PQR file with spaces between the fields and no chain letter, atoms N, CA, C, O and H, PARSE charges and radii, in Angstrom:
ATOM       1  N    MET     1      26.410  115.935  303.884 -0.4000 1.5000
ATOM       2  CA   MET     1      27.326  115.182  302.937 -0.0000 2.0000
ATOM       3  C    MET     1      27.836  114.283  303.863  0.5500 1.7000
ATOM       4  O    MET     1      27.928  113.123  303.461 -0.5500 1.4000
ATOM       5  N    LEU     2      28.252  114.557  305.188 -0.4000 1.5000
ATOM       6  CA   LEU     2      28.758  113.553  306.005 -0.0000 2.0000
ATOM       7  C    LEU     2      27.945  112.403  306.029  0.5500 1.7000
ATOM       8  O    LEU     2      28.402  111.279  305.824 -0.5500 1.4000
ATOM       9  H    LEU     2      28.178  115.499  305.514  0.4000 1.0000
ATOM      10  N    ALA     3      26.502  112.682  306.323 -0.4000 1.5000
ATOM      11  CA   ALA     3      25.618  111.669  306.484 -0.0000 2.0000
ATOM      12  C    ALA     3      25.728  110.646  305.247  0.5500 1.7000
ATOM      13  O    ALA     3      25.953  109.444  305.391 -0.5500 1.4000
ATOM      14  H    ALA     3      26.130  113.595  306.489  0.4000 1.0000
ATOM      15  N    GLU     4      25.558  111.224  304.143 -0.4000 1.5000
ATOM      16  CA   GLU     4      25.943  110.506  302.876 -0.0000 2.0000
ATOM      17  C    GLU     4      26.997  109.557  302.732  0.5500 1.7000
ATOM      18  O    GLU     4      26.869  108.542  302.047 -0.5500 1.4000
ATOM      19  H    GLU     4      25.375  112.200  304.027  0.4000 1.0000
ATOM      20  N    GLN     5      28.058  109.862  303.370 -0.4000 1.5000
ATOM      21  CA   GLN     5      29.295  109.185  303.422 -0.0000 2.0000
ATOM      22  C    GLN     5      29.269  108.123  304.449  0.5500 1.7000
ATOM      23  O    GLN     5      29.878  107.067  304.282 -0.5500 1.4000
ATOM      24  H    GLN     5      28.161  110.686  303.926  0.4000 1.0000
ATOM      25  N    LEU     6      28.503  108.408  305.619 -0.4000 1.5000
ATOM      26  CA   LEU     6      28.591  107.475  306.582 -0.0000 2.0000
ATOM      27  C    LEU     6      27.526  106.464  306.275  0.5500 1.7000
ATOM      28  O    LEU     6      27.619  105.340  306.769 -0.5500 1.4000
ATOM      29  H    LEU     6      28.009  109.266  305.755  0.4000 1.0000
ATOM      30  N    ASP     7      26.564  106.767  305.529 -0.4000 1.5000
ATOM      31  CA   ASP     7      25.460  105.795  305.368 -0.0000 2.0000
ATOM      32  C    ASP     7      25.911  104.625  304.346  0.5500 1.7000
ATOM      33  O    ASP     7      26.345  104.831  303.212 -0.5500 1.4000
ATOM      34  H    ASP     7      26.488  107.679  305.128  0.4000 1.0000
ATOM      35  N    THR     8      25.731  103.359  304.951 -0.4000 1.5000
ATOM      36  CA   THR     8      26.388  102.420  304.066 -0.0000 2.0000
ATOM      37  C    THR     8      25.037  101.233  303.646  0.5500 1.7000
ATOM      38  O    THR     8      25.060  100.037  303.354 -0.5500 1.4000
ATOM      39  H    THR     8      25.379  103.192  305.872  0.4000 1.0000
ATOM      40  N    SER     9      24.023  102.150  303.775 -0.4000 1.5000
ATOM      41  CA   SER     9      22.587  101.040  303.472 -0.0000 2.0000
ATOM      42  C    SER     9      22.631  101.245  301.774  0.5500 1.7000
ATOM      43  O    SER     9      22.093  100.353  301.119 -0.5500 1.4000
ATOM      44  H    SER     9      24.005  103.121  304.012  0.4000 1.0000
ATOM      45  N    SER    10      23.190  102.276  301.112 -0.4000 1.5000
ATOM      46  CA   SER    10      22.873  102.192  299.600 -0.0000 2.0000
ATOM      47  C    SER    10      23.911  101.571  298.868  0.5500 1.7000
ATOM      48  O    SER    10      25.086  101.565  299.236 -0.5500 1.4000
ATOM      49  H    SER    10      23.626  103.001  301.644  0.4000 1.0000
ATOM      50  N    THR    11      23.510  101.081  297.897 -0.4000 1.5000
ATOM      51  CA   THR    11      24.526  100.572  297.046 -0.0000 2.0000
ATOM      52  C    THR    11      25.079  101.465  296.096  0.5500 1.7000
ATOM      53  O    THR    11      24.720  102.642  296.042 -0.5500 1.4000
ATOM      54  H    THR    11      22.556  101.086  297.598  0.4000 1.0000
ATOM      55  N    ALA    12      26.107  100.874  295.189 -0.4000 1.5000
ATOM      56  CA   ALA    12      26.533  101.823  294.158 -0.0000 2.0000
ATOM      57  C    ALA    12      25.497  102.227  292.862  0.5500 1.7000
ATOM      58  O    ALA    12      25.521  103.231  292.150 -0.5500 1.4000
ATOM      59  H    ALA    12      26.398   99.918  295.234  0.4000 1.0000
ATOM      60  N    SER    13      24.515  100.973  292.833 -0.4000 1.5000
ATOM      61  CA   SER    13      23.553  101.252  291.912 -0.0000 2.0000
ATOM      62  C    SER    13      22.476  101.972  292.206  0.5500 1.7000
ATOM      63  O    SER    13      21.963  102.552  291.249 -0.5500 1.4000
ATOM      64  H    SER    13      24.495  100.158  293.411  0.4000 1.0000
ATOM      65  N    THR    14      21.924  102.121  293.376 -0.4000 1.5000
ATOM      66  CA   THR    14      20.867  103.019  293.772 -0.0000 2.0000
ATOM      67  C    THR    14      21.621  104.423  293.892  0.5500 1.7000
ATOM      68  O    THR    14      21.033  105.445  293.538 -0.5500 1.4000
ATOM      69  H    THR    14      22.341  101.650  294.153  0.4000 1.0000
ATOM      70  N    THR    15      22.682  104.460  294.299 -0.4000 1.5000
ATOM      71  CA   THR    15      23.636  105.887  294.288 -0.0000 2.0000
ATOM      72  C    THR    15      23.425  106.523  292.924  0.5500 1.7000
ATOM      73  O    THR    15      22.965  107.643  292.702 -0.5500 1.4000
ATOM      74  H    THR    15      23.159  103.630  294.586  0.4000 1.0000
ATOM      75  N    SER    16      23.883  105.526  291.966 -0.4000 1.5000
ATOM      76  CA   SER    16      24.037  106.157  290.455 -0.0000 2.0000
ATOM      77  C    SER    16      22.446  106.465  289.793  0.5500 1.7000
ATOM      78  O    SER    16      22.143  107.172  288.831 -0.5500 1.4000
ATOM      79  H    SER    16      24.257  104.617  292.146  0.4000 1.0000
ATOM      80  N    ALA    17      21.683  105.750  290.591 -0.4000 1.5000
ATOM      81  CA   ALA    17      20.153  105.788  290.002 -0.0000 2.0000
ATOM      82  C    ALA    17      19.819  107.140  290.631  0.5500 1.7000
ATOM      83  O    ALA    17      19.281  108.022  289.962 -0.5500 1.4000
ATOM      84  H    ALA    17      21.929  105.176  291.372  0.4000 1.0000
ATOM      85  N    ARG    18      20.066  107.265  291.631 -0.4000 1.5000
ATOM      86  CA   ARG    18      19.474  108.518  292.114 -0.0000 2.0000
ATOM      87  C    ARG    18      20.215  109.991  291.463  0.5500 1.7000
ATOM      88  O    ARG    18      19.694  111.103  291.563 -0.5500 1.4000
ATOM      89  H    ARG    18      20.502  106.548  292.175  0.4000 1.0000
ATOM      90  N    GLN    19      21.162  109.788  290.978 -0.4000 1.5000
ATOM      91  CA   GLN    19      22.159  110.946  290.313 -0.0000 2.0000
ATOM      92  C    GLN    19      21.587  111.045  288.953  0.5500 1.7000
ATOM      93  O    GLN    19      21.739  112.133  288.397 -0.5500 1.4000
ATOM      94  H    GLN    19      21.584  108.886  290.897  0.4000 1.0000
ATOM      95  N    GLN    20      21.000  110.177  288.354 -0.4000 1.5000
ATOM      96  CA   GLN    20      20.625  110.393  286.887 -0.0000 2.0000
ATOM      97  C    GLN    20      19.496  111.161  286.722  0.5500 1.7000
ATOM      98  O    GLN    20      18.639  111.142  287.606 -0.5500 1.4000
ATOM      99  H    GLN    20      20.877  109.293  288.805  0.4000 1.0000
ATOM     100  N    ALA    21      19.357  111.814  285.767 -0.4000 1.5000
ATOM     101  CA   ALA    21      18.089  112.976  285.318 -0.0000 2.0000
ATOM     102  C    ALA    21      16.916  111.875  285.089  0.5500 1.7000
ATOM     103  O    ALA    21      17.103  110.783  284.552 -0.5500 1.4000
ATOM     104  H    ALA    21      20.053  111.829  285.049  0.4000 1.0000
ATOM     105  N    PRO    22      15.801  112.302  285.538 -0.5600 1.5000
ATOM     106  CA   PRO    22      14.538  111.459  285.251  0.2800 2.0000
ATOM     107  C    PRO    22      14.162  111.493  283.722  0.5500 1.7000
ATOM     108  O    PRO    22      13.999  112.470  282.991 -0.5500 1.4000
ATOM     109  N    GLY    23      14.069  110.121  283.443 -0.4000 1.5000
ATOM     110  CA   GLY    23      13.477  110.171  282.051 -0.0000 2.0000
ATOM     111  C    GLY    23      14.922  109.911  281.151  0.5500 1.7000
ATOM     112  O    GLY    23      14.795  109.685  279.947 -0.5500 1.4000
ATOM     113  H    GLY    23      14.201  109.327  284.037  0.4000 1.0000
ATOM     114  N    ALA    24      16.209  109.944  281.719 -0.4000 1.5000
ATOM     115  CA   ALA    24      17.270  110.282  280.836 -0.0000 2.0000
ATOM     116  C    ALA    24      17.600  108.458  280.409  0.5500 1.7000
ATOM     117  O    ALA    24      17.698  107.550  281.235 -0.5500 1.4000
ATOM     118  H    ALA    24      16.312  110.127  282.697  0.4000 1.0000
ATOM     119  N    ARG    25      17.706  108.344  279.041 -0.4000 1.5000
ATOM     120  CA   ARG    25      18.077  106.954  278.647 -0.0000 2.0000
ATOM     121  C    ARG    25      19.354  107.163  278.109  0.5500 1.7000
ATOM     122  O    ARG    25      19.809  108.242  277.732 -0.5500 1.4000
ATOM     123  H    ARG    25      17.627  109.081  278.370  0.4000 1.0000
ATOM     124  N    HIS    26      19.990  105.902  278.092 -0.4000 1.5000
ATOM     125  CA   HIS    26      21.202  105.538  277.348 -0.0000 2.0000
ATOM     126  C    HIS    26      21.394  104.741  276.492  0.5500 1.7000
ATOM     127  O    HIS    26      22.530  104.503  276.082 -0.5500 1.4000
ATOM     128  H    HIS    26      19.621  105.025  278.399  0.4000 1.0000
ATOM     129  N    ASP    27      20.449  104.222  276.090 -0.4000 1.5000
ATOM     130  CA   ASP    27      20.363  103.124  275.330 -0.0000 2.0000
ATOM     131  C    ASP    27      19.732  103.771  273.791  0.5500 1.7000
ATOM     132  O    ASP    27      18.853  103.065  273.297 -0.5500 1.4000
ATOM     133  H    ASP    27      19.526  104.416  276.423  0.4000 1.0000
ATOM     134  N    PHE    28      19.994  104.666  273.239 -0.4000 1.5000
ATOM     135  CA   PHE    28      19.728  105.173  271.967 -0.0000 2.0000
ATOM     136  C    PHE    28      20.137  104.369  270.889  0.5500 1.7000
ATOM     137  O    PHE    28      21.343  104.127  270.834 -0.5500 1.4000
ATOM     138  H    PHE    28      20.709  105.239  273.641  0.4000 1.0000
ATOM     139  N    PRO    29      19.393  103.891  270.002 -0.5600 1.5000
ATOM     140  CA   PRO    29      19.804  103.268  268.895  0.2800 2.0000
ATOM     141  C    PRO    29      20.952  103.662  268.143  0.5500 1.7000
ATOM     142  O    PRO    29      21.127  104.877  268.050 -0.5500 1.4000
ATOM     143  N    ARG    30      21.761  102.915  267.594 -0.4000 1.5000
ATOM     144  CA   ARG    30      22.930  103.576  266.862 -0.0000 2.0000
ATOM     145  C    ARG    30      22.274  103.900  265.434  0.5500 1.7000
ATOM     146  O    ARG    30      21.484  103.122  264.899 -0.5500 1.4000
ATOM     147  H    ARG    30      21.619  101.928  267.670  0.4000 1.0000
ATOM     148  N    SER    31      22.606  104.914  264.961 -0.4000 1.5000
ATOM     149  CA   SER    31      22.201  105.387  263.668 -0.0000 2.0000
ATOM     150  C    SER    31      23.388  105.161  262.715  0.5500 1.7000
ATOM     151  O    SER    31      24.542  105.530  262.933 -0.5500 1.4000
ATOM     152  H    SER    31      23.248  105.546  265.395  0.4000 1.0000
ATOM     153  N    THR    32      22.976  104.546  261.700 -0.4000 1.5000
ATOM     154  CA   THR    32      24.055  104.116  260.669 -0.0000 2.0000
ATOM     155  C    THR    32      23.765  104.620  259.570  0.5500 1.7000
ATOM     156  O    THR    32      22.565  104.788  259.353 -0.5500 1.4000
ATOM     157  H    THR    32      22.039  104.246  261.523  0.4000 1.0000
ATOM     158  N    THR    33      24.669  104.992  258.610 -0.4000 1.5000
ATOM     159  CA   THR    33      24.450  105.586  257.417 -0.0000 2.0000
ATOM     160  C    THR    33      24.818  104.476  256.226  0.5500 1.7000
ATOM     161  O    THR    33      25.517  103.532  256.594 -0.5500 1.4000
ATOM     162  H    THR    33      25.644  104.856  258.787  0.4000 1.0000
ATOM     163  N    ARG    34      24.479  104.507  255.078 -0.4000 1.5000
ATOM     164  CA   ARG    34      24.970  103.682  254.288 -0.0000 2.0000
ATOM     165  C    ARG    34      26.356  103.340  253.732  0.5500 1.7000
ATOM     166  O    ARG    34      26.730  102.279  253.233 -0.5500 1.4000
ATOM     167  H    ARG    34      23.911  105.275  254.779  0.4000 1.0000
ATOM     168  N    ALA    35      27.106  104.597  253.953 -0.4000 1.5000
ATOM     169  CA   ALA    35      28.528  104.508  254.190 -0.0000 2.0000
ATOM     170  C    ALA    35      29.123  103.758  255.238  0.5500 1.7000
ATOM     171  O    ALA    35      30.156  103.104  255.099 -0.5500 1.4000
ATOM     172  H    ALA    35      26.803  105.459  254.358  0.4000 1.0000
ATOM     173  N    ASP    36      28.433  103.858  256.343 -0.4000 1.5000
ATOM     174  CA   ASP    36      28.938  103.124  257.473 -0.0000 2.0000
ATOM     175  C    ASP    36      28.778  101.483  257.222  0.5500 1.7000
ATOM     176  O    ASP    36      29.557  100.628  257.644 -0.5500 1.4000
ATOM     177  H    ASP    36      27.594  104.390  256.456  0.4000 1.0000
ATOM     178  N    ARG    37      27.748  101.288  256.543 -0.4000 1.5000
ATOM     179  CA   ARG    37      27.131   99.915  256.370 -0.0000 2.0000
ATOM     180  C    ARG    37      28.308   99.312  255.461  0.5500 1.7000
ATOM     181  O    ARG    37      28.911   98.271  255.726 -0.5500 1.4000
ATOM     182  H    ARG    37      27.116  101.983  256.200  0.4000 1.0000
ATOM     183  N    THR    38      28.521  100.068  254.431 -0.4000 1.5000
ATOM     184  CA   THR    38      29.377   99.771  253.243 -0.0000 2.0000
ATOM     185  C    THR    38      30.880   99.437  253.927  0.5500 1.7000
ATOM     186  O    THR    38      31.466   98.369  253.746 -0.5500 1.4000
ATOM     187  H    THR    38      28.032  100.913  254.215  0.4000 1.0000
ATOM     188  N    ARG    39      31.355  100.457  254.680 -0.4000 1.5000
ATOM     189  CA   ARG    39      32.675  100.309  255.307 -0.0000 2.0000
ATOM     190  C    ARG    39      32.798   98.966  256.203  0.5500 1.7000
ATOM     191  O    ARG    39      33.835   98.303  256.188 -0.5500 1.4000
ATOM     192  H    ARG    39      30.880  101.325  254.827  0.4000 1.0000
ATOM     193  N    ARG    40      31.836   98.658  256.871 -0.4000 1.5000
ATOM     194  CA   ARG    40      31.822   97.726  257.820 -0.0000 2.0000
ATOM     195  C    ARG    40      31.764   96.469  256.935  0.5500 1.7000
ATOM     196  O    ARG    40      32.619   95.641  257.251 -0.5500 1.4000
ATOM     197  H    ARG    40      30.993   99.196  256.883  0.4000 1.0000
ATOM     198  N    ARG    41      31.070   96.159  256.033 -0.4000 1.5000
ATOM     199  CA   ARG    41      31.083   95.124  254.792 -0.0000 2.0000
ATOM     200  C    ARG    41      32.434   95.042  254.594  0.5500 1.7000
ATOM     201  O    ARG    41      33.052   94.118  255.123 -0.5500 1.4000
ATOM     202  H    ARG    41      30.376   96.831  255.777  0.4000 1.0000
ATOM     203  N    TRP    42      33.033   95.912  253.872 -0.4000 1.5000
ATOM     204  CA   TRP    42      34.376   95.785  253.286 -0.0000 2.0000
ATOM     205  C    TRP    42      35.473   95.416  254.310  0.5500 1.7000
ATOM     206  O    TRP    42      36.416   94.746  253.889 -0.5500 1.4000
ATOM     207  H    TRP    42      32.531   96.663  253.442  0.4000 1.0000
ATOM     208  N    ARG    43      35.450   95.775  255.586 -0.4000 1.5000
ATOM     209  CA   ARG    43      36.040   95.396  256.663 -0.0000 2.0000
ATOM     210  C    ARG    43      35.961   94.122  256.920  0.5500 1.7000
ATOM     211  O    ARG    43      36.991   93.454  256.996 -0.5500 1.4000
ATOM     212  H    ARG    43      34.684   96.319  255.928  0.4000 1.0000
ATOM     213  N    MET    44      34.691   93.553  257.103 -0.4000 1.5000
ATOM     214  CA   MET    44      34.567   92.120  257.476 -0.0000 2.0000
ATOM     215  C    MET    44      35.017   91.321  256.275  0.5500 1.7000
ATOM     216  O    MET    44      35.485   90.218  256.557 -0.5500 1.4000
ATOM     217  H    MET    44      33.854   94.096  257.041  0.4000 1.0000
ATOM     218  N    ARG    45      34.977   91.637  255.021 -0.4000 1.5000
ATOM     219  CA   ARG    45      35.422   91.040  253.802 -0.0000 2.0000
ATOM     220  C    ARG    45      37.017   90.933  253.880  0.5500 1.7000
ATOM     221  O    ARG    45      37.652   89.909  253.629 -0.5500 1.4000
ATOM     222  H    ARG    45      34.597   92.534  254.792  0.4000 1.0000
ATOM     223  N    LEU    46      37.497   92.028  254.226 -0.4000 1.5000
ATOM     224  CA   LEU    46      38.979   92.106  254.209 -0.0000 2.0000
ATOM     225  C    LEU    46      39.737   91.170  255.443  0.5500 1.7000
ATOM     226  O    LEU    46      40.862   90.696  255.283 -0.5500 1.4000
ATOM     227  H    LEU    46      36.981   92.861  254.430  0.4000 1.0000
ATOM     228  N    ALA    47      38.949   90.989  256.670 -0.4000 1.5000
ATOM     229  CA   ALA    47      39.247   90.452  257.882 -0.0000 2.0000
ATOM     230  C    ALA    47      39.007   88.839  257.378  0.5500 1.7000
ATOM     231  O    ALA    47      39.759   88.000  257.875 -0.5500 1.4000
ATOM     232  H    ALA    47      38.036   91.374  256.800  0.4000 1.0000
ATOM     233  N    ALA    48      38.223   88.498  256.636 -0.4000 1.5000
ATOM     234  CA   ALA    48      37.975   87.162  256.321 -0.0000 2.0000
ATOM     235  C    ALA    48      38.931   86.748  255.367  0.5500 1.7000
ATOM     236  O    ALA    48      39.384   85.607  255.454 -0.5500 1.4000
ATOM     237  H    ALA    48      37.613   89.179  256.232  0.4000 1.0000
ATOM     238  N    CYS    49      39.333   87.571  254.396 -0.4000 1.5000
ATOM     239  CA   CYS    49      40.370   87.181  253.403 -0.0000 2.0000
ATOM     240  C    CYS    49      41.678   87.094  254.085  0.5500 1.7000
ATOM     241  O    CYS    49      42.479   86.224  253.743 -0.5500 1.4000
ATOM     242  H    CYS    49      38.964   88.498  254.325  0.4000 1.0000
ATOM     243  N    ALA    50      41.943   87.915  255.006 -0.4000 1.5000
ATOM     244  CA   ALA    50      43.156   87.929  255.688 -0.0000 2.0000
ATOM     245  C    ALA    50      43.411   86.682  256.425  0.5500 1.7000
ATOM     246  O    ALA    50      44.538   86.190  256.362 -0.5500 1.4000
ATOM     247  H    ALA    50      41.292   88.622  255.284  0.4000 1.0000
ATOM     248  N    GLY    51      42.380   86.055  257.196 -0.4000 1.5000
ATOM     249  CA   GLY    51      42.172   84.848  257.924 -0.0000 2.0000
ATOM     250  C    GLY    51      42.532   83.595  256.709  0.5500 1.7000
ATOM     251  O    GLY    51      43.424   82.788  256.968 -0.5500 1.4000
ATOM     252  H    GLY    51      41.465   86.455  257.247  0.4000 1.0000
ATOM     253  N    VAL    52      41.949   83.526  255.688 -0.4000 1.5000
ATOM     254  CA   VAL    52      41.924   82.633  254.674 -0.0000 2.0000
ATOM     255  C    VAL    52      43.513   82.585  253.963  0.5500 1.7000
ATOM     256  O    VAL    52      44.049   81.553  253.559 -0.5500 1.4000
ATOM     257  H    VAL    52      41.224   84.182  255.477  0.4000 1.0000
ATOM     258  N    VAL    53      44.009   83.720  253.928 -0.4000 1.5000
ATOM     259  CA   VAL    53      45.339   83.822  253.443 -0.0000 2.0000
ATOM     260  C    VAL    53      46.352   83.313  254.367  0.5500 1.7000
ATOM     261  O    VAL    53      47.295   82.622  253.983 -0.5500 1.4000
ATOM     262  H    VAL    53      43.574   84.558  254.257  0.4000 1.0000
ATOM     263  N    GLY    54      46.127   83.709  255.792 -0.4000 1.5000
ATOM     264  CA   GLY    54      46.817   83.112  256.800 -0.0000 2.0000
ATOM     265  C    GLY    54      46.655   81.559  257.137  0.5500 1.7000
ATOM     266  O    GLY    54      47.460   80.985  257.870 -0.5500 1.4000
ATOM     267  H    GLY    54      45.361   84.270  256.105  0.4000 1.0000
ATOM     268  N    VAL    55      45.690   80.991  256.623 -0.4000 1.5000
ATOM     269  CA   VAL    55      45.521   79.585  256.834 -0.0000 2.0000
ATOM     270  C    VAL    55      46.225   78.948  255.899  0.5500 1.7000
ATOM     271  O    VAL    55      46.858   77.931  256.183 -0.5500 1.4000
ATOM     272  H    VAL    55      45.036   81.457  256.027  0.4000 1.0000
ATOM     273  N    PHE    56      46.203   79.476  254.643 -0.4000 1.5000
ATOM     274  CA   PHE    56      46.879   78.956  253.559 -0.0000 2.0000
ATOM     275  C    PHE    56      48.517   79.062  253.827  0.5500 1.7000
ATOM     276  O    PHE    56      49.302   78.200  253.430 -0.5500 1.4000
ATOM     277  H    PHE    56      45.689   80.302  254.413  0.4000 1.0000
ATOM     278  N    LEU    57      48.861   80.104  254.470 -0.4000 1.5000
ATOM     279  CA   LEU    57      50.215   80.243  254.472 -0.0000 2.0000
ATOM     280  C    LEU    57      50.804   79.184  255.648  0.5500 1.7000
ATOM     281  O    LEU    57      51.958   78.756  255.629 -0.5500 1.4000
ATOM     282  H    LEU    57      48.224   80.804  254.792  0.4000 1.0000
ATOM     283  N    ILE    58      49.838   78.853  256.641 -0.4000 1.5000
ATOM     284  CA   ILE    58      50.388   77.955  257.620 -0.0000 2.0000
ATOM     285  C    ILE    58      50.497   76.545  257.149  0.5500 1.7000
ATOM     286  O    ILE    58      51.385   75.758  257.477 -0.5500 1.4000
ATOM     287  H    ILE    58      48.900   79.201  256.657  0.4000 1.0000
ATOM     288  N    VAL    59      49.497   76.310  256.342 -0.4000 1.5000
ATOM     289  CA   VAL    59      49.201   75.106  255.548 -0.0000 2.0000
ATOM     290  C    VAL    59      50.479   74.846  254.612  0.5500 1.7000
ATOM     291  O    VAL    59      51.221   73.899  254.871 -0.5500 1.4000
ATOM     292  H    VAL    59      48.776   76.950  256.075  0.4000 1.0000
ATOM     293  N    GLY    60      50.698   75.586  253.661 -0.4000 1.5000
ATOM     294  CA   GLY    60      51.769   75.686  252.921 -0.0000 2.0000
ATOM     295  C    GLY    60      53.158   75.577  253.543  0.5500 1.7000
ATOM     296  O    GLY    60      54.001   74.809  253.078 -0.5500 1.4000
ATOM     297  H    GLY    60      50.095   76.355  253.451  0.4000 1.0000
ATOM     298  N    ILE    61      53.393   76.378  254.634 -0.4000 1.5000
ATOM     299  CA   ILE    61      54.745   76.200  255.207 -0.0000 2.0000
ATOM     300  C    ILE    61      54.798   74.793  255.743  0.5500 1.7000
ATOM     301  O    ILE    61      55.773   74.064  255.557 -0.5500 1.4000
ATOM     302  H    ILE    61      52.708   77.001  255.012  0.4000 1.0000
ATOM     303  N    ALA    62      53.802   74.458  256.364 -0.4000 1.5000
ATOM     304  CA   ALA    62      53.819   73.031  257.005 -0.0000 2.0000
ATOM     305  C    ALA    62      54.137   71.898  255.979  0.5500 1.7000
ATOM     306  O    ALA    62      54.855   70.941  256.272 -0.5500 1.4000
ATOM     307  H    ALA    62      53.010   75.050  256.514  0.4000 1.0000
ATOM     308  N    TYR    63      53.576   72.063  254.797 -0.4000 1.5000
ATOM     309  CA   TYR    63      53.770   71.214  253.732 -0.0000 2.0000
ATOM     310  C    TYR    63      55.236   71.349  253.246  0.5500 1.7000
ATOM     311  O    TYR    63      56.005   70.388  253.242 -0.5500 1.4000
ATOM     312  H    TYR    63      52.993   72.840  254.559  0.4000 1.0000
ATOM     313  N    VAL    64      55.557   72.507  252.866 -0.4000 1.5000
ATOM     314  CA   VAL    64      57.093   72.428  252.398 -0.0000 2.0000
ATOM     315  C    VAL    64      57.990   72.044  253.521  0.5500 1.7000
ATOM     316  O    VAL    64      59.030   71.504  253.145 -0.5500 1.4000
ATOM     317  H    VAL    64      54.932   73.288  252.870  0.4000 1.0000
ATOM     318  N    GLY    65      57.851   72.183  254.775 -0.4000 1.5000
ATOM     319  CA   GLY    65      58.563   71.736  255.927 -0.0000 2.0000
ATOM     320  C    GLY    65      58.793   70.349  255.926  0.5500 1.7000
ATOM     321  O    GLY    65      59.915   69.844  255.982 -0.5500 1.4000
ATOM     322  H    GLY    65      57.005   72.622  255.080  0.4000 1.0000
ATOM     323  N    ALA    66      57.369   69.524  255.839 -0.4000 1.5000
ATOM     324  CA   ALA    66      57.516   68.412  255.792 -0.0000 2.0000
ATOM     325  C    ALA    66      57.839   67.596  254.664  0.5500 1.7000
ATOM     326  O    ALA    66      57.914   66.371  254.746 -0.5500 1.4000
ATOM     327  H    ALA    66      56.458   69.934  255.793  0.4000 1.0000
ATOM     328  N    HIS    67      58.035   68.248  253.603 -0.4000 1.5000
ATOM     329  CA   HIS    67      58.297   67.491  252.221 -0.0000 2.0000
ATOM     330  C    HIS    67      60.053   67.864  251.824  0.5500 1.7000
ATOM     331  O    HIS    67      60.647   67.313  250.897 -0.5500 1.4000
ATOM     332  H    HIS    67      57.974   69.244  253.536  0.4000 1.0000
ATOM     333  N    ASN    68      60.572   68.734  252.598 -0.4000 1.5000
ATOM     334  CA   ASN    68      62.102   69.051  252.280 -0.0000 2.0000
ATOM     335  C    ASN    68      62.841   68.327  253.016  0.5500 1.7000
ATOM     336  O    ASN    68      62.912   68.625  254.208 -0.5500 1.4000
ATOM     337  H    ASN    68      60.090   69.181  253.351  0.4000 1.0000
ATOM     338  N    ASP    69      63.494   67.328  252.573 -0.4000 1.5000
ATOM     339  CA   ASP    69      64.387   66.357  253.481 -0.0000 2.0000
ATOM     340  C    ASP    69      65.584   67.121  254.177  0.5500 1.7000
ATOM     341  O    ASP    69      65.998   66.792  255.289 -0.5500 1.4000
ATOM     342  H    ASP    69      63.437   67.086  251.605  0.4000 1.0000
ATOM     343  N    LEU    70      66.087   68.122  253.470 -0.4000 1.5000
ATOM     344  CA   LEU    70      67.133   68.897  254.195 -0.0000 2.0000
ATOM     345  C    LEU    70      66.899   69.702  255.309  0.5500 1.7000
ATOM     346  O    LEU    70      67.712   69.917  256.208 -0.5500 1.4000
ATOM     347  H    LEU    70      65.750   68.389  252.567  0.4000 1.0000
ATOM     348  N    LEU    71      65.667   70.178  255.218 -0.4000 1.5000
ATOM     349  CA   LEU    71      65.045   70.909  256.449 -0.0000 2.0000
ATOM     350  C    LEU    71      64.772   70.151  257.460  0.5500 1.7000
ATOM     351  O    LEU    71      65.088   70.439  258.614 -0.5500 1.4000
ATOM     352  H    LEU    71      65.006   70.003  254.488  0.4000 1.0000
ATOM     353  N    VAL    72      63.954   68.761  257.007 -0.4000 1.5000
ATOM     354  CA   VAL    72      63.695   68.037  258.109 -0.0000 2.0000
ATOM     355  C    VAL    72      64.925   67.600  258.789  0.5500 1.7000
ATOM     356  O    VAL    72      65.018   67.744  260.008 -0.5500 1.4000
ATOM     357  H    VAL    72      63.697   68.527  256.069  0.4000 1.0000
ATOM     358  N    SER    73      65.858   67.089  258.112 -0.4000 1.5000
ATOM     359  CA   SER    73      67.208   66.641  258.816 -0.0000 2.0000
ATOM     360  C    SER    73      67.870   67.702  259.401  0.5500 1.7000
ATOM     361  O    SER    73      68.580   67.336  260.337 -0.5500 1.4000
ATOM     362  H    SER    73      65.783   66.973  257.122  0.4000 1.0000
ATOM     363  N    LEU    74      67.885   68.650  259.223 -0.4000 1.5000
ATOM     364  CA   LEU    74      68.439   69.886  260.062 -0.0000 2.0000
ATOM     365  C    LEU    74      67.673   70.231  261.255  0.5500 1.7000
ATOM     366  O    LEU    74      68.137   70.907  262.172 -0.5500 1.4000
ATOM     367  H    LEU    74      67.308   68.947  258.462  0.4000 1.0000
ATOM     368  N    LEU    75      66.418   69.724  261.223 -0.4000 1.5000
ATOM     369  CA   LEU    75      65.584   70.293  262.634 -0.0000 2.0000
ATOM     370  C    LEU    75      65.518   68.951  263.359  0.5500 1.7000
ATOM     371  O    LEU    75      65.374   69.123  264.569 -0.5500 1.4000
ATOM     372  H    LEU    75      66.041   69.174  260.478  0.4000 1.0000
ATOM     373  N    THR    76      65.568   67.892  263.060 -0.4000 1.5000
ATOM     374  CA   THR    76      65.512   66.724  263.727 -0.0000 2.0000
ATOM     375  C    THR    76      66.928   66.291  264.497  0.5500 1.7000
ATOM     376  O    THR    76      68.005   66.477  263.930 -0.5500 1.4000
ATOM     377  H    THR    76      65.685   67.752  262.077  0.4000 1.0000
ATOM     378  N    ARG    77      66.872   65.845  265.501 -0.4000 1.5000
ATOM     379  CA   ARG    77      67.850   65.604  266.207 -0.0000 2.0000
ATOM     380  C    ARG    77      68.324   63.899  266.008  0.5500 1.7000
ATOM     381  O    ARG    77      67.550   62.949  266.129 -0.5500 1.4000
ATOM     382  H    ARG    77      65.997   65.694  265.961  0.4000 1.0000
ATOM     383  N    THR    78      69.640   63.822  265.710 -0.4000 1.5000
ATOM     384  CA   THR    78      70.313   62.578  265.286 -0.0000 2.0000
ATOM     385  C    THR    78      71.012   61.941  266.379  0.5500 1.7000
ATOM     386  O    THR    78      71.525   62.804  267.091 -0.5500 1.4000
ATOM     387  H    THR    78      70.268   64.593  265.613  0.4000 1.0000
ATOM     388  N    GLY    79      71.201   60.927  266.733 -0.4000 1.5000
ATOM     389  CA   GLY    79      71.980   60.420  267.821 -0.0000 2.0000
ATOM     390  C    GLY    79      73.292   60.594  267.648  0.5500 1.7000
ATOM     391  O    GLY    79      73.709   60.253  266.541 -0.5500 1.4000
ATOM     392  H    GLY    79      70.784   60.226  266.155  0.4000 1.0000
ATOM     393  N    SER    80      74.268   61.132  268.601 -0.4000 1.5000
ATOM     394  CA   SER    80      75.677   61.074  268.328 -0.0000 2.0000
ATOM     395  C    SER    80      76.325   60.815  269.552  0.5500 1.7000
ATOM     396  O    SER    80      77.551   60.717  269.594 -0.5500 1.4000
ATOM     397  H    SER    80      73.929   61.409  269.500  0.4000 1.0000
């Protein structure tokens, strides 16, 4: 054990490669069910709709703010 700690010739990748079991793979394909795919599709649709609503809100607030003379006069500085 002392020799392993003092030996600096091996890197972290070679050390971890030695500790893995032979033939062990960590890249198994993800198994998805029909319910998983449906849930993911609905989640993506919800995210897209939320993005569109957010853009419309930002554009709408900017439009109202630019065309409301009282709001514009309150937010702009006038020289005094």
